[in-house]
N, C-alpha and C positions, 0 to 999 in steps of 0.2 A: 436802753440803758437799764442795768439791773439795779433795783432799789430795794432796800429792806426798811420797813417802818419799825422804829424802836421808840415806843411811847409817843413822842410828838414829832420830832424831825424826820425827814426823809434823808437817807444817807446814800451817796453815790459810792457803792461798794467797789466799782472799777478803779476809783482813784486812791484806794487804800493799799498799803503794803500787806504782805501775807499775814503778819502777826496781828495787825489791826483787823483784817478781814476775819481771821479766826475768832477774835474776841467778839466781833459783831455777830457772827453766825452763832457762836456759843450762847450769847445773850438771847438771840432769837429763839433758839431751840429751848433754852431754859424757860423763857417766857411762855412757851406753849407746851408745858410739861405733859398735858393730857393727850397731845397729838404728835408725839415723837415719831411714830411710825410714818406719818405723812410728811413731817417737816424736815427730817434729816436728809432724805434724797433731794428735796427741793433746795435746801440750804447749801448742800455741797456742790451744786451745779455752778456756783460762783468761784470754784477752785478748779479750773481745767487741769487734768492730770497729764503728766508726760509718760512716755513709754518706759517700762523698766528695762534695764540692761540685762544681759545674760547673767552677770554676777549677782544682780539683785534677785533674779528669778531663782538662782541656786540658793541664795540666803533664805528666801521664803520657803523653799523645799526643806532646807536644813532645819529651819525653825519649826515647821509643821511636824517633821519627823520626831523632833525632840519634845514637842508639846503634845504628849499623847492624849490629853483630854479635850483637845479641840476637835469638834465634829468634822469640820471642813474649812479649808482655806484655798482660795484660787485667785488667779489674776484674770480679771475680766478684760478680754481683748477683742471680742467679736462685736461688730457693729449692731448685731441683732440683740445684744445684751441690753439690759435696762440702762439708759443713758446716765443714770445716777451712779452706776457701778463701773462704767467704761474706763479702762486703764487704771483701775484701782484694785488693791488687794482686798478681797471680800473675806471676812472671817466670821464663821458661824460656830459659836461655842457650844450650843445645845441643839441636837437634831430637831428639826421641825419648828424652830423658833425664828428662822430667818437671820439675816446678817446682824451680828452684835457689834462689829467694828468695820470701818472702812479706812484703809491706809493708802496714802499716795504722796507723791512729790508733785507739788504744783508746777505747771509749765514755767520754765525760766527760773525756778527756785532751787535752792540748795537744801531746804529743810523738808521734813516729812511731817505730814498732818495725819493725826489719828482722830477719827470721829467715832465716839462711843455711843451706842444706842442702848440706853438703860433708863431706869426711872430718873436718874440724874444725868441725862445726856451731857456730854462735854466734848470739847475740841481741845486737843493738845498738840503742841509743836515740838519736834525732836530734831537734833542735828544729823541723825543718821537713820537708815532703815533698821539697823540692828537695835538701836535704842527704841525706835517706834514699836517694833515687834516685841521687844522685851517688856514694854509697858503693858502689853496684853497678857503675856505669859513670859516671865523671866527665865528662859531656858538656854539662851545663847551666851556662852562664856566669852568674855573679852570686853571690848569697848562698849559702853552703854549699860553696864551692870556693875554694881559695887560689890565689895568683898562680902557684905552681909546679905547679898541677894536682892537688894532693893534697886530700883531704877531711879537714877537721879532726874529731877525735874529740870527742864531747860527754862 
């Protein structure tokens, strides 16, 4: 059973819905601010990712082409990849810095989860892949981005 310790109680993360899990994991990451590089991969293992569809792969490619300042973005699909990245979109904003964001749709879910690795690590939930990618760089026009270029929070 996967458990996360938050201050006093032990919480059964498997019994939570996706939004509650995201809040719990975000609190865990925030509470360990000096150790973000080690805690993010550990925390996201509680959100098994589903395979991306061909249309979703195409949207990631479109987003990467439009976001010219992103160093790299790829979908990790090999068993030999780091298990924390498997079936996730790995985004690297600066060369040599390692992943800055991990994006995925949890197995059995309709939402998209974005894990941000920064001094203020956070977990955000979005209704679509387009909105999730636009939260990193708002370059895809259409659903998930407002007229002023901002990304609405869900």
